[in-house]
N, C-alpha and C positions, 0 to 999 in steps of 0.2 A: 503496498499500499505505498503508494509517493504521496511528497506534504501534500501537493499541488492538486488533489483530488476531491474533489468536491461532495462524493461522497461519506469519504473519512470528518471532513471538514465539519461537513453536516453533524455528525456525531458528536463532535467534540467543542463546536458551540452549543447543542442542546450538554452535555456535559458540563460545561460552563456555568451555563443558567441555575444548573441539577444544583453545584457542588455553593454556588453563593445562597442560594435558597435556600440551602442546608444551613448555612454557617452564617449569618445576615436575616435569615429570617426573611426577604425581600424578596422580591425580582429587583436584574440586575440593569445598569445601565448600560449601553454600548463603551461604556468604557471599565467597566469594573467588568465587564468579557475580554473585550480586548489585554487586561493585564492579569488574564487568568493564561490564558493562552496564548498571552508572548508572543502578540501578530502589534504588527501601527491599526494605526483608529482606520485609516482609511482601506485594509484590507477586513479588517473589521467589521465596515461599516457595508461595501460590498457583503460578502460574507452574509452579512442578515437583510440587506433585503431579496438575496439571493431568497433564500429562506423563509424572509412572510412572504413572496413570493410564488412559493412550492407549498405555503401553506405551513412549512414543518414551526417553526414560531407568533408569533403575533408582535405589534407594538403596540405599543400604551403611549399615544404624548399627552404630554403634562406641563402644564409649560416651564420650559427651560432643560426641561430632561427628558427622555424616550428611554423605556420601561418595556423590555422583553419577560416574553411568557412562551415557555410547551404547545403549542394547538394544538398539534398533530406528528406526536415523532413519527410512527407508520410512516408516515408519505416519505420518510429517506429512504427506505429503499428499494424504493423510485426511483431513486436516484440512479442511474449509471455508476459502474466501478468503477472506473476510468478512467483515465488524466485526464481537465480542464483543456482542451482547443485554447490556446491561448488571443483570443482573438481581436484584444489592441493590436496585440502587434502584429497579423496576419494584412488586420486595414493598414496596419503605419508601412508592412509594402506596396499591399497592392495603392497606396495613394502615394506611394517612392518609386513606382510605377508607369503610375497614370505622366507623375509633376512631371521622369524619363523623357517618356513620347512625348511631350508636348517643348520639352527642347527640341527635343531631336529636328520636331515640325515647325519650328520658329527655324532656329536653324538652320534649313532646307529650303523655308519661304528665306533666309535673308540670302544662301548663299544664289539663288535665286534672281534674286531679287538685283545684287551685284553685278550679277552674267546679263541680265535684260542697259540696266548702268552703261556697262561695257559694250555692247553688241550696238545701244542708244548713240554714245560717242563716237564710236569709230562711225560711227553712219554719218553724223553729222561731219565729222571730218572731210568725212570724201567730200561731199558733199560744201562740202566750205572748200577745198583744193579747189574742183571745178569751177567752181566760182573764182572764184582769186584767176581760175590759169584764162576764165573763159574774156 
């Protein structure tokens, strides 16, 4: 089981909620969950949002804080036990490829314009020389 596995991380988040409820007789905040799991606040928010969408946990918003409760822990079993694909990285790679394609297209247009300009100058020079000879 890898660390980058939503199935495993879901079990850890639910366990962190249970541990905090046991120790402190109340539901945890996102900071409490992140502290127990030793993860960043951003990663904790991402996980809790994902698990809230999957209806594994439930978030209760109070003024100034959000508390988390276990809603249906059996929904974890619906999560595939395989590594998450890094969609952000794949989207970034896709953006870079499209950007490179745009840059290449711009360069080819600039090259074509330079060639057209060169041909136009040559034609003007020829016409100017023919006018000067007459």
